[in-house]
C-alpha positions as CSV (number, residue, x, y, z in Angstrom):
1,M,0.3,-0.1,-0.4
2,V,1.2,3.9,-0.8
3,Q,2.4,5.3,2.1
4,V,1.8,9.3,0.8
5,A,3.8,11.0,3.1
6,D,7.1,8.6,1.8
7,I,6.5,9.5,-2.1
8,Y,5.0,12.8,-1.9
9,G,7.5,15.0,-3.7
10,D,10.1,12.5,-4.1
11,L,10.6,13.1,-7.8
12,V,10.8,17.3,-7.6
13,F,14.2,19.5,-6.4
14,N,12.0,21.2,-4.0
15,D,13.0,23.7,-0.8
16,H,13.4,20.5,1.1
17,T,15.5,18.4,-1.1
18,M,17.7,21.8,-2.0
19,Q,17.8,23.1,2.0
20,E,20.0,19.3,2.5
21,R,21.6,19.4,-1.0
22,L,22.7,22.8,-1.2
23,P,25.7,24.9,1.1
24,R,24.0,27.4,3.2
25,E,25.1,30.0,1.1
26,T,23.9,29.2,-2.3
27,Y,20.7,28.0,-0.7
28,K,19.8,31.5,1.0
29,A,20.5,32.9,-2.4
30,L,18.4,30.6,-4.5
31,R,16.0,31.4,-2.3
32,K,16.2,35.4,-2.7
33,T,16.0,35.0,-6.0
34,I,12.9,32.5,-5.7
35,R,11.2,35.2,-2.8
36,E,12.2,38.3,-4.3
37,G,13.3,38.1,-7.5
38,E,17.5,39.1,-7.0
39,P,19.4,37.9,-9.9
40,L,21.1,34.9,-9.8
41,N,24.5,34.8,-10.5
42,I,26.6,32.2,-12.4
43,E,29.0,31.0,-9.6
44,V,25.7,30.2,-7.3
45,A,24.0,28.5,-11.0
46,N,26.9,26.1,-11.2
47,V,26.3,25.2,-7.8
48,V,22.3,24.8,-8.5
49,A,23.6,23.0,-11.3
50,H,26.0,20.0,-9.8
51,A,23.5,19.4,-6.8
52,M,20.8,19.1,-9.3
53,K,22.5,16.8,-11.4
54,E,23.6,14.5,-8.5
55,W,19.9,14.1,-7.1
56,A,18.6,13.4,-10.7
57,V,21.0,10.9,-11.7
58,E,20.4,8.9,-8.4
59,H,16.7,9.0,-9.4
60,G,17.4,7.2,-12.2
61,A,17.9,10.3,-15.2
62,T,20.0,10.3,-18.2
63,H,18.7,13.6,-19.6
64,Y,17.8,16.9,-18.6
65,T,15.3,19.3,-20.6
66,H,14.0,22.7,-20.7
67,W,10.3,22.3,-20.5
68,F,8.9,24.8,-21.6
69,Q,4.6,26.0,-23.0
70,P,4.4,27.3,-26.7
71,L,2.3,28.9,-28.0
72,T,0.7,25.9,-28.8
73,G,-0.2,25.6,-25.4
74,I,0.6,22.7,-24.4
75,T,4.3,21.7,-22.8
76,S,7.2,20.9,-25.4
77,E,11.2,19.3,-24.3
78,K,14.1,18.8,-26.0
79,H,16.3,16.1,-24.1
80,D,20.0,16.4,-23.5
81,A,21.7,13.9,-21.5
82,F,24.0,14.6,-18.9
83,I,26.6,12.1,-20.6
84,N,30.4,14.2,-21.1
85,P,32.8,12.1,-22.8
86,Q,36.8,11.8,-21.8
87,D,39.5,11.4,-23.6
88,D,40.6,8.5,-22.1
89,G,37.1,6.6,-23.7
90,R,34.9,7.3,-20.5
91,A,32.6,9.2,-20.1
92,I,31.5,11.0,-16.8
93,M,28.1,12.8,-15.9
94,S,28.4,16.6,-16.0
95,F,25.7,19.4,-15.4
96,N,26.7,23.2,-15.3
97,G,24.9,26.6,-14.4
98,K,25.0,27.7,-18.4
99,E,22.8,24.3,-19.1
100,L,20.6,24.8,-16.2
101,I,19.9,28.6,-17.2
102,Q,19.9,28.5,-20.6
103,G,18.4,26.2,-23.4
104,E,18.1,26.8,-27.3
105,P,15.2,25.5,-28.4
106,D,14.5,26.2,-32.4
107,A,12.3,29.6,-31.9
108,S,10.6,28.9,-35.7
109,S,9.8,25.6,-35.7
110,F,6.6,26.9,-33.1
111,P,3.7,29.5,-33.3
112,S,4.8,33.0,-33.2
113,G,2.1,35.2,-34.1
114,G,4.8,36.9,-36.9
115,L,7.6,37.4,-34.4
116,R,9.6,34.7,-35.9
117,A,10.0,33.6,-40.1
118,T,11.0,30.3,-40.9
119,F,15.0,30.8,-41.4
120,E,15.3,32.8,-38.0
121,A,15.5,29.8,-35.7
122,R,17.3,31.0,-32.4
123,G,15.1,31.4,-29.7
124,Y,16.0,31.2,-25.7
125,T,14.4,28.9,-22.7
126,A,15.4,30.9,-19.9
127,W,14.9,28.9,-16.1
128,D,12.1,29.6,-13.6
129,P,13.6,28.9,-10.3
130,T,10.2,29.8,-8.6
131,S,8.8,26.3,-9.9
132,Y,10.6,23.6,-8.9
133,A,12.2,20.7,-11.3
134,F,10.9,17.4,-11.4
135,I,12.0,14.3,-12.5
136,K,9.7,12.6,-15.2
137,D,10.1,9.7,-17.5
138,E,13.8,9.2,-16.2
139,V,14.8,13.2,-17.6
140,L,15.4,16.1,-15.0
141,C,12.6,18.6,-16.3
142,I,13.7,22.3,-15.7
143,P,11.0,24.2,-16.1
144,T,11.6,27.6,-18.2
145,A,10.8,30.3,-20.2
146,F,10.8,31.2,-24.1
147,C,11.7,34.1,-25.8
148,S,12.3,34.7,-29.5
149,Y,16.0,36.1,-29.9
150,T,15.4,39.5,-30.3
151,G,13.5,38.8,-26.9
152,E,9.8,38.9,-27.6
153,A,8.0,36.1,-25.5
154,L,7.0,32.5,-27.7
155,D,5.6,31.0,-24.4
156,K,2.5,31.1,-22.0
157,K,5.1,31.2,-19.3
158,T,6.1,34.8,-19.5
159,P,3.6,36.8,-19.5
160,L,2.2,35.3,-16.6
161,L,5.3,35.4,-14.5
162,R,5.3,39.5,-15.5
163,S,1.7,39.6,-15.2
164,M,2.5,37.8,-11.6
165,E,5.1,40.6,-10.8
166,A,2.9,42.9,-11.4
167,I,0.0,42.3,-9.0
168,S,2.6,41.7,-6.5
169,H,4.5,45.3,-6.7
170,E,0.8,47.0,-6.8
171,A,-0.6,44.7,-3.5
172,C,2.3,45.1,-1.5
173,K,2.2,49.3,-1.9
174,V,-1.5,48.4,-1.3
175,L,-0.5,46.8,2.0
176,H,2.1,49.1,2.9
177,R,-0.3,51.6,3.5
178,F,-2.4,49.5,5.6
179,G,0.3,49.4,7.7
180,T,1.9,46.1,6.6
181,D,5.5,44.6,5.1
182,V,5.4,42.0,3.1
183,P,8.4,41.5,0.1
184,R,6.1,39.7,-2.1
185,V,2.5,38.8,-3.0
186,V,1.3,35.8,-4.9
187,T,-1.7,35.1,-6.3
188,T,-2.8,31.5,-5.7
189,V,-4.9,28.7,-8.2
190,G,-6.2,25.4,-7.8
191,A,-7.8,24.4,-11.1
192,E,-10.0,21.3,-11.3
193,Q,-9.3,19.1,-14.1
194,E,-12.7,17.5,-15.7
195,Y,-12.2,14.7,-18.1
196,F,-13.9,11.7,-20.1
197,L,-13.0,8.0,-20.1
198,I,-13.8,5.7,-22.8
199,K,-12.2,2.1,-24.1
200,E,-9.2,2.3,-26.3
201,S,-10.8,-0.4,-28.3
202,D,-13.6,1.9,-29.5
203,Y,-11.2,5.2,-29.8
204,E,-9.3,3.3,-32.2
205,K,-12.3,3.1,-34.1
206,R,-13.8,6.3,-34.7
207,Q,-11.2,8.7,-36.3
208,D,-13.0,11.4,-35.4
209,L,-11.6,11.3,-31.9
210,I,-8.4,10.1,-32.9
211,L,-7.5,13.4,-35.0
212,T,-9.5,16.0,-33.3
213,G,-10.4,14.7,-30.1
214,R,-14.0,15.1,-30.1
215,T,-17.1,12.9,-32.0
216,L,-18.3,14.5,-35.1
217,F,-21.0,11.9,-35.6
218,G,-22.9,10.3,-33.6
219,A,-26.9,9.6,-32.4
220,P,-27.7,10.7,-29.3
221,P,-27.7,7.6,-26.8
222,C,-30.8,5.6,-25.5
223,K,-29.8,6.6,-22.3
224,G,-27.7,9.6,-21.3
225,Q,-27.4,12.1,-18.2
226,E,-31.1,12.7,-17.5
227,L,-31.5,9.6,-14.5
228,E,-28.6,12.5,-12.7
229,E,-27.1,8.8,-11.6
230,H,-23.0,9.2,-12.2
231,Y,-22.7,12.3,-10.5
232,F,-20.9,11.8,-7.2
233,G,-21.9,8.0,-8.1
234,A,-20.0,5.0,-7.1
235,I,-16.8,5.0,-8.9
236,R,-16.4,1.7,-11.5
237,P,-13.3,-0.6,-10.8
238,T,-11.1,0.1,-13.8
239,V,-11.7,3.9,-13.3
240,N,-10.7,3.8,-9.7
241,E,-7.5,1.8,-10.5
242,F,-6.2,4.6,-13.2
243,M,-7.3,6.9,-10.2
244,K,-5.3,5.3,-7.8
245,E,-2.2,4.8,-9.6
246,L,-2.8,8.8,-11.3
247,D,-3.0,9.8,-7.6
248,T,0.7,8.1,-6.7
249,E,2.1,9.6,-10.6
250,L,0.9,12.9,-9.5
251,W,2.1,12.9,-5.5
252,K,5.6,11.7,-6.9
253,L,6.0,15.0,-8.8
254,G,4.3,16.8,-5.7
255,V,1.0,17.9,-7.1
256,A,-1.3,18.0,-4.2
257,A,-4.2,15.8,-5.9
258,K,-6.9,16.0,-3.7
259,T,-10.3,15.1,-4.8
260,K,-11.4,12.8,-7.3
261,H,-15.7,12.0,-8.4
262,N,-17.9,11.1,-10.9
263,E,-19.2,13.5,-12.9
264,V,-22.2,14.6,-14.3
265,A,-21.9,13.0,-17.6
266,P,-21.2,9.3,-18.2
267,A,-17.8,8.2,-18.7
268,Q,-16.8,11.9,-17.4
269,H,-14.9,12.5,-14.2
270,E,-12.9,15.6,-12.3
271,L,-9.9,15.3,-10.2
272,A,-8.9,18.7,-7.9
273,P,-5.6,19.7,-6.5
274,L,-4.8,22.3,-3.7
275,F,-3.6,25.5,-4.3
276,T,-0.4,26.5,-4.6
277,I,1.7,30.0,-6.0
278,S,0.3,30.7,-10.0
279,N,3.0,29.5,-12.0
280,R,3.8,26.5,-10.5
281,A,-0.3,25.6,-10.2
282,I,-0.3,25.5,-13.7
283,D,2.8,23.2,-14.6
284,H,1.2,21.4,-12.0
285,N,-2.1,21.5,-14.0
286,L,-0.2,21.1,-17.7
287,L,1.5,17.8,-16.2
288,T,-1.3,16.4,-15.1
289,M,-3.1,16.4,-18.3
290,E,-0.1,14.7,-19.8
291,L,-0.2,11.7,-16.9
292,M,-3.7,10.8,-16.9
293,K,-3.3,10.3,-20.9
294,K,-0.3,8.3,-20.0
295,V,-2.0,6.2,-17.1
296,A,-5.2,5.8,-18.7
297,S,-3.4,4.1,-21.6
298,R,-1.7,1.5,-18.8
299,H,-5.9,0.9,-18.2
300,G,-7.0,0.4,-21.3
301,L,-8.8,3.5,-21.4
302,V,-7.9,6.7,-23.6
303,C,-8.2,10.3,-21.7
304,L,-10.4,12.6,-23.7
305,Q,-9.7,16.5,-22.6
306,H,-12.3,17.8,-25.9
307,E,-14.1,20.1,-24.0
308,K,-17.1,18.5,-25.9
309,P,-15.9,15.1,-26.7
310,F,-19.9,13.8,-27.2
311,E,-22.8,15.4,-28.4
312,G,-25.9,16.2,-26.4
313,I,-24.3,15.7,-23.0
314,N,-21.9,18.4,-20.8
315,G,-18.7,18.9,-22.0
316,S,-15.5,19.5,-20.2
317,G,-14.1,22.6,-18.4
318,K,-11.2,23.9,-15.8
319,H,-12.5,25.7,-12.5
320,N,-9.6,28.5,-12.0
321,N,-9.9,28.6,-8.4
322,W,-7.8,32.2,-8.0
323,S,-7.0,34.1,-4.7
324,I,-4.4,36.6,-3.9
325,A,-2.2,36.1,-0.9
326,T,1.2,37.2,1.1
327,D,3.0,33.8,2.9
328,D,0.6,34.9,6.1
329,E,-2.3,35.4,5.0
330,N,-5.4,35.2,2.4
331,L,-6.3,38.8,0.7
332,L,-9.3,37.8,0.1
333,D,-10.5,36.5,3.3
334,P,-13.2,38.8,4.7
335,G,-13.3,37.7,7.6
336,K,-16.1,37.8,10.4
337,T,-17.4,40.7,9.5
338,P,-16.6,42.0,6.5
339,Q,-18.2,45.2,6.2
340,S,-16.0,47.1,8.4
341,N,-12.7,44.9,6.8
342,L,-11.0,47.9,4.8
343,R,-8.4,46.3,3.0
344,F,-10.3,43.2,2.2
345,L,-12.9,45.8,0.6
346,V,-9.8,47.4,-1.7
347,F,-9.2,43.8,-3.0
348,L,-12.0,43.0,-3.6
349,A,-13.3,46.1,-5.3
350,A,-10.2,46.3,-7.5
351,V,-10.9,42.2,-8.8
352,I,-15.3,43.5,-9.5
353,G,-13.5,46.7,-10.9
354,A,-10.5,44.6,-13.1
355,V,-13.2,42.0,-14.6
356,D,-15.8,44.2,-15.8
357,D,-13.7,46.6,-17.0
358,Y,-11.4,43.4,-18.7
359,Q,-14.6,41.2,-19.3
360,D,-13.3,40.9,-23.2
361,L,-9.8,39.7,-22.3
362,L,-11.7,37.2,-19.8
363,R,-13.6,35.9,-22.4
364,I,-10.6,35.8,-24.8
365,S,-8.1,34.0,-22.7
366,V,-10.9,30.8,-22.5
367,A,-11.8,31.3,-26.1
368,S,-11.1,28.1,-28.6
369,A,-12.8,26.1,-31.6
370,G,-13.5,23.6,-28.2
371,N,-15.0,25.8,-25.7
372,D,-17.6,27.5,-28.4
373,H,-19.0,24.1,-28.2
374,R,-19.1,24.1,-24.2
375,L,-20.1,27.9,-23.4
376,G,-24.0,29.0,-22.8
377,A,-24.7,25.6,-23.4
378,N,-26.6,24.8,-20.0
379,E,-23.7,23.1,-18.8
380,A,-21.3,26.1,-18.5
381,P,-21.2,29.4,-17.9
382,P,-22.6,32.0,-20.6
383,A,-20.1,33.5,-23.1
384,V,-21.6,36.9,-20.8
385,I,-19.0,37.9,-18.1
386,S,-21.1,38.4,-14.5
387,I,-19.5,37.9,-11.3
388,F,-21.6,36.2,-8.4
389,L,-21.1,37.8,-4.7
390,G,-23.6,35.3,-2.8
391,D,-25.8,36.9,-0.1
392,E,-23.9,38.2,2.5
393,L,-21.3,39.8,0.3
394,G,-23.9,41.2,-1.9
395,R,-25.7,42.9,1.2
396,V,-21.8,44.3,1.4
397,V,-22.0,46.0,-1.7
398,D,-25.4,47.4,-1.3
399,S,-25.2,49.3,1.4
400,I,-21.6,50.8,0.6
401,V,-23.4,51.7,-2.8
402,N,-26.5,53.2,-1.1
403,G,-24.9,54.5,1.8
404,K,-27.3,52.7,3.8
405,E,-26.8,50.7,7.1
406,Y,-25.7,47.1,6.5
407,T,-27.5,44.5,8.7
408,K,-26.0,41.0,9.2
409,V,-27.6,38.4,8.0
410,K,-28.0,35.9,11.2
411,D,-26.3,32.7,11.7
412,V,-28.6,29.7,11.2
413,Y,-27.8,26.8,12.4
414,M,-29.1,23.4,10.1
415,D,-31.0,20.7,12.0
416,L,-32.3,17.9,9.9
417,G,-34.5,16.5,12.5
418,V,-32.8,13.4,13.7
419,D,-31.2,13.1,17.2
420,A,-28.3,11.2,16.2
421,L,-26.9,14.0,13.0
422,P,-25.3,16.9,13.9
423,N,-26.6,20.4,13.5
424,F,-24.2,22.4,11.8
425,L,-23.5,25.9,10.9
426,R,-25.3,27.0,7.3
427,D,-23.0,28.5,4.9
428,N,-24.3,32.7,4.6
429,T,-23.3,32.0,1.3
430,D,-25.4,29.7,-1.4
431,R,-23.3,28.7,-4.3
432,N,-24.0,29.9,-8.2
433,R,-22.9,27.3,-10.9
434,T,-24.0,29.2,-13.3
435,S,-21.6,31.8,-12.9
436,P,-18.9,32.5,-14.5
437,F,-16.9,34.8,-11.6
438,A,-17.9,33.3,-8.3
439,F,-17.4,34.2,-4.8
440,T,-16.7,30.9,-2.9
441,G,-15.2,32.1,0.3
442,N,-12.2,33.5,0.2
443,K,-11.5,33.5,-3.5
444,F,-13.1,33.2,-7.1
445,E,-13.7,30.4,-8.8
446,F,-13.4,31.2,-12.9
447,R,-15.8,29.0,-14.2
448,M,-15.2,29.6,-18.0
449,P,-11.8,27.9,-19.2
450,G,-12.5,24.5,-21.0
451,S,-11.1,21.4,-20.0
452,Q,-8.2,21.5,-22.6
453,V,-6.9,24.9,-21.7
454,N,-3.6,26.8,-20.4
455,L,-4.4,28.8,-17.4
456,S,-1.8,30.6,-18.1
457,D,-4.0,33.4,-20.1
458,A,-6.8,33.8,-18.1
459,N,-4.5,34.0,-14.9
460,T,-2.4,36.8,-16.6
461,V,-5.0,38.4,-17.3
462,L,-6.7,38.7,-13.9
463,N,-3.0,39.4,-12.5
464,T,-2.8,42.3,-15.1
465,A,-6.7,43.5,-14.6
466,V,-6.1,43.3,-10.9
467,A,-2.6,45.2,-10.7
468,K,-4.6,47.9,-12.7
469,L,-7.0,48.5,-10.4
470,L,-4.3,48.6,-7.5
471,H,-2.6,50.5,-8.9
472,D,-5.8,53.2,-9.3
473,F,-6.3,52.9,-5.7
474,N,-2.9,53.7,-5.1
475,T,-2.8,56.4,-7.4
476,A,-6.2,58.0,-5.9
477,V,-5.0,57.8,-2.0
478,E,-2.1,59.5,-2.2
479,G,-0.9,62.0,-0.6
480,A,-4.7,61.7,1.0
481,D,-4.6,63.5,4.7
482,D,-7.6,61.0,6.0
483,F,-6.1,57.8,4.5
484,E,-9.3,55.5,5.6
485,K,-11.6,57.9,4.5
486,A,-9.9,58.6,0.9
487,A,-9.8,54.6,0.7
488,F,-13.3,53.7,1.8
489,A,-14.2,56.7,-1.1
490,W,-11.9,54.9,-3.8
491,V,-14.4,51.4,-2.7
492,R,-17.5,53.4,-2.9
493,E,-16.7,54.9,-6.0
494,T,-15.2,51.3,-7.4
495,L,-18.3,49.4,-6.4
496,T,-20.8,51.6,-7.6
497,K,-19.4,52.4,-11.0
498,H,-19.7,48.9,-11.3
499,Q,-22.7,47.4,-10.4
500,R,-23.7,46.0,-13.6
501,I,-21.1,43.2,-13.6
502,V,-22.6,41.9,-10.4
503,F,-25.4,39.2,-10.7
504,N,-26.4,36.8,-8.3
505,G,-29.5,34.8,-10.4
506,D,-29.2,31.9,-12.8
507,G,-27.0,32.8,-15.6
508,Y,-28.2,30.1,-18.0
509,S,-32.0,31.6,-18.2
510,D,-32.7,34.0,-21.4
511,E,-33.7,36.9,-19.1
512,W,-30.3,37.2,-17.7
513,L,-28.8,37.8,-21.6
514,D,-31.5,40.3,-21.7
515,E,-30.8,41.8,-18.8
516,A,-26.7,41.9,-19.6
517,E,-27.6,43.3,-22.8
518,R,-29.6,46.3,-21.4
519,R,-26.5,47.2,-18.7
520,G,-24.0,47.1,-21.3
521,L,-22.3,43.7,-20.5
522,L,-20.5,41.7,-23.5
523,N,-22.1,38.8,-25.1
524,L,-19.0,37.4,-27.4
525,K,-20.6,34.1,-28.2
526,S,-17.6,32.6,-30.7
527,T,-13.4,33.0,-30.3
528,V,-14.0,34.9,-33.9
529,D,-16.5,37.2,-32.3
530,A,-13.7,37.6,-29.0
531,T,-11.0,37.5,-30.4
532,P,-11.1,41.0,-32.8
533,H,-11.3,42.4,-29.1
534,L,-7.3,41.7,-28.3
535,L,-6.0,44.5,-30.3
536,D,-8.6,47.2,-28.7
537,K,-6.2,50.2,-27.0
538,K,-7.3,49.9,-23.8
539,N,-6.2,46.0,-23.8
540,V,-2.9,47.2,-25.6
541,D,-2.5,49.6,-23.0
542,L,-3.2,47.5,-20.3
543,F,-0.9,45.0,-21.3
544,G,1.3,47.6,-22.3
545,E,1.5,49.9,-18.8
546,F,2.9,46.8,-16.9
547,G,5.0,45.7,-19.1
548,V,3.4,42.4,-19.3
549,L,3.0,42.3,-23.2
550,S,4.0,44.6,-25.9
551,E,1.8,46.0,-28.7
552,V,4.1,43.0,-30.8
553,E,3.1,40.6,-29.3
554,L,-0.1,40.9,-28.0
555,H,-0.5,41.3,-31.8
556,S,1.2,37.6,-32.0
557,R,-0.8,36.0,-30.2
558,Y,-4.1,37.5,-32.0
559,E,-2.2,36.0,-35.4
560,V,-1.7,32.6,-33.0
561,K,-5.3,32.3,-32.0
562,L,-6.4,32.9,-35.2
563,E,-4.6,30.7,-37.2
564,Q,-5.2,27.4,-34.5
565,Y,-8.9,28.4,-34.9
566,S,-8.7,27.6,-38.4
567,K,-6.3,25.4,-38.1
568,L,-8.9,23.0,-35.9
569,L,-11.9,23.4,-38.0
570,N,-9.9,23.1,-41.1
571,I,-8.6,19.7,-39.6
572,E,-12.3,19.0,-38.3
573,G,-14.1,19.8,-41.7
574,Q,-11.6,17.6,-43.6
575,T,-11.6,14.3,-41.3
576,M,-15.8,15.1,-41.6
577,S,-15.6,14.8,-45.2
578,H,-13.2,11.7,-45.3
579,M,-15.1,9.7,-42.8
580,T,-18.5,11.0,-44.6
581,K,-17.3,9.7,-48.3
582,R,-14.6,6.5,-47.0
583,K,-17.4,5.0,-43.8
584,I,-20.5,6.2,-43.7
585,A,-21.7,7.0,-47.1
586,P,-20.7,3.8,-48.2
587,A,-22.1,1.9,-45.2
588,V,-25.4,3.7,-45.5
589,T,-25.7,1.9,-49.8
590,A,-24.6,-1.6,-48.2
591,Y,-27.2,-1.9,-45.8
592,A,-29.4,0.1,-48.4
593,T,-28.4,-2.8,-51.0
594,E,-29.0,-5.5,-48.5
595,V,-32.3,-3.8,-47.8
596,A,-32.9,-4.2,-51.2
597,E,-31.7,-7.3,-52.0
598,S,-34.8,-8.6,-48.6
599,I,-37.3,-7.2,-50.6
600,N,-36.2,-9.0,-54.2
601,A,-35.6,-12.2,-52.2
602,K,-39.3,-11.5,-50.5
603,H,-41.1,-10.9,-54.0
604,M,-39.7,-14.3,-55.2
605,A,-40.4,-16.3,-52.5
606,C,-44.2,-14.9,-52.5
607,A,-45.2,-12.6,-55.4
608,D,-47.9,-11.6,-53.6
609,M,-46.2,-10.6,-50.4
610,E,-45.7,-6.4,-49.6
611,P,-42.8,-5.1,-47.5
612,A,-43.6,-2.5,-46.8
613,A,-41.5,-2.0,-43.8
614,D,-38.6,-2.6,-46.0
615,K,-40.3,-0.3,-48.9
616,K,-40.4,2.5,-46.3
617,L,-36.8,2.1,-44.6
618,L,-35.1,1.4,-48.3
619,R,-36.4,4.8,-49.5
620,K,-35.4,6.4,-46.3
621,L,-31.7,5.3,-46.8
622,N,-31.7,6.4,-50.2
623,D,-33.1,10.1,-49.3
624,G,-30.3,10.6,-46.7
625,A,-27.4,8.9,-49.1
626,N,-28.8,11.4,-51.4
627,D,-28.6,14.1,-49.1
628,M,-25.5,13.6,-47.3
629,S,-23.7,13.5,-50.5
630,D,-25.1,17.2,-51.2
631,A,-24.3,17.8,-47.9
632,V,-20.8,16.7,-47.7
633,D,-20.2,18.7,-51.5
634,K,-21.5,21.5,-49.4
635,L,-18.7,21.1,-46.5
636,D,-16.4,20.4,-49.5
637,A,-17.3,23.8,-51.0
638,A,-17.3,25.7,-47.6
639,L,-13.3,24.3,-47.1
640,D,-12.7,25.5,-50.6
641,K,-13.7,29.0,-49.8
642,A,-11.6,28.8,-46.9
643,H,-8.3,27.7,-47.8
644,A,-8.8,30.7,-50.7
645,T,-9.5,33.4,-47.7
646,T,-6.0,34.6,-46.8
647,D,-6.8,37.6,-44.2
648,A,-6.7,35.5,-40.9
649,L,-9.8,37.2,-39.5
650,E,-11.8,36.8,-42.5
651,K,-10.4,33.4,-42.8
652,A,-11.5,32.1,-39.3
653,R,-14.8,33.7,-39.3
654,V,-15.4,31.6,-43.5
655,Y,-14.9,28.8,-40.6
656,H,-17.0,29.7,-38.5
657,D,-20.3,30.9,-40.5
658,D,-19.6,28.6,-43.6
659,V,-17.3,25.4,-42.7
660,L,-18.7,24.8,-38.9
661,A,-22.9,25.6,-40.6
662,A,-22.2,22.7,-43.4
663,M,-20.7,20.7,-40.7
664,D,-24.2,20.6,-38.3
665,D,-26.0,19.6,-41.2
666,L,-23.8,16.8,-42.4
667,R,-23.9,15.1,-39.1
668,V,-27.6,15.7,-38.3
669,I,-28.2,13.7,-41.9
670,C,-25.5,10.9,-40.4
671,D,-26.8,10.9,-37.4
672,S,-30.2,10.3,-38.5
673,M,-29.3,7.5,-40.6
674,E,-27.1,5.7,-37.9
675,S,-30.4,5.7,-35.9
676,I,-31.8,3.1,-38.7
677,V,-28.9,1.5,-40.1
678,S,-28.5,-1.9,-38.2
679,T,-25.8,-2.0,-35.6
680,E,-23.6,-4.7,-37.1
681,A,-23.7,-2.5,-40.6
682,W,-22.6,0.9,-38.8
683,P,-19.2,1.8,-39.1
684,I,-17.9,3.7,-35.7
685,P,-18.7,2.7,-32.0
686,T,-22.1,4.5,-30.8
687,Y,-22.6,6.7,-28.1
688,N,-24.3,3.9,-26.6
689,K,-21.4,1.3,-27.0
690,I,-18.6,4.6,-26.0
691,L,-20.2,6.1,-23.3
692,F,-21.4,2.8,-20.8
693,Y,-18.2,0.5,-21.0
694,C,-18.4,-1.5,-18.2
């Protein structure tokens, strides 16, 4: 039996290991770099590199890699051996400070949005000492940032780290005004990861799943999620074995996997870790996604992380639980008397103002072809950004805005009417699963990210936007004769200005969408609708003011997002056309032939027999085959139109307006054929088989 305490962090060069392995002065210098951003000199780096290599080799590592996050959103790695041949024919294992600090991958082979041309190959990776190195597959993985030869960020991590510095700088100034001096403030993240597990044997027979991550065809199963018995239900033995191994592998890597359960949809599950500092939490989430796929294959399963792998049942999200803290306390903890906790109210107002002012950026940060299928589908928040505060904080905000006396809600103890059951204190605020951005006690839960997304983008936006509002606060109270009076005035003004973003009701209702429009909130329904706002002047100014993304870097993200959207839909369209022509249409024709032969056989056996049911079926099959042919021609024409379009935004619009529409039409026809073709004749596994595999 696994003893968690014995294995936890065993494959991580963490603080505990550094204290054991590094000379005292080296450890102190490295900690100063991690905590205060002090530059790390090469002498210290050499000592750290040697100790890291010795530790890694003892754990079976033969190679090292700079592990980074290019604009693809996933991770990349190039492995180099520690080997250093000697003149006498032997070899030693070596690793120095320069190799630790800097690497050089090919920058032109990753998405760059025009920052790098094909012939401009040089790029650099730079060690992120604030995220621990770890061993994976006998390779020492060193988390790094990735930039071009000319210094622009080519990754997701660099802007995140810059945004963390920005919010730390402004938050430390705020705390200083309240009489507290700290070396840094950090943002923390807990990423709840939803995913599906299906049998590998079914996956291998579905070209759409293999190439696109989602099913492009599939009639509704006889049973879906309507009985509501899967959520938190007993975990199947096969899935439980997968989950146990996944926990073990994650714990070894210092990922604090805490909660696991069945999700709403059949074959859907969730894993949630404990909170940690933002960049480390995102590294952990990317590791988690990778290990889910790897561990699943050992159990005859495939892990699907697409936002909407199956039509008609819930898709998968990734809730981003975000807070802001010092080493000792959570700055979003309202305490027992939030109405009089001025410091908390400043940070709360800053978050509310930031979400309102930069709602477009938050929407863009989670925009993708996959997530477009999920948002607003009564399984995930709508595409409209709003904030849920709950009853108590809502009353606090109302009292401040309206100048009324705050009346605290009385504590309520729950009595379940059974003597043996304990009475317990009811939370003073309910939860709201329909809200995109909900306050949940001492943090905000951003519920819009999709399951595949790299959370760096969302947290970069959150950190930078809140830094901007905190900067506005610091400016407003600078030199005030009465600081508390000035601080409260800013809180009141900010909350009053941004009331429109607060909504505690049902985010799924049509009435809310109408109300949101009246309030002037954005409803950016698709990636194509949202992405152009990335280049709005206020957004360019925001990232430029805090040095998070230059205008050139921001434009590259715009280009990459549109390019990825178009490429993904192109793959989906091509796959759908191919499967229709090579699998589904032949299967329908073959089955129609079989039915026709049955009709002829019955006539030959008994001339006066009238096989009306068979003829009715044959007509449906024949009409379906004809409609399918027309629909696939329409899809091919839409794809040709998209291929001929050169402007990035216009190309994405063609994919959204023409290709997706043609795909939807074709799917309706093919799914209707699935419902009448015999199970034996249908060429791909159906939802009934895939979703209920044991």
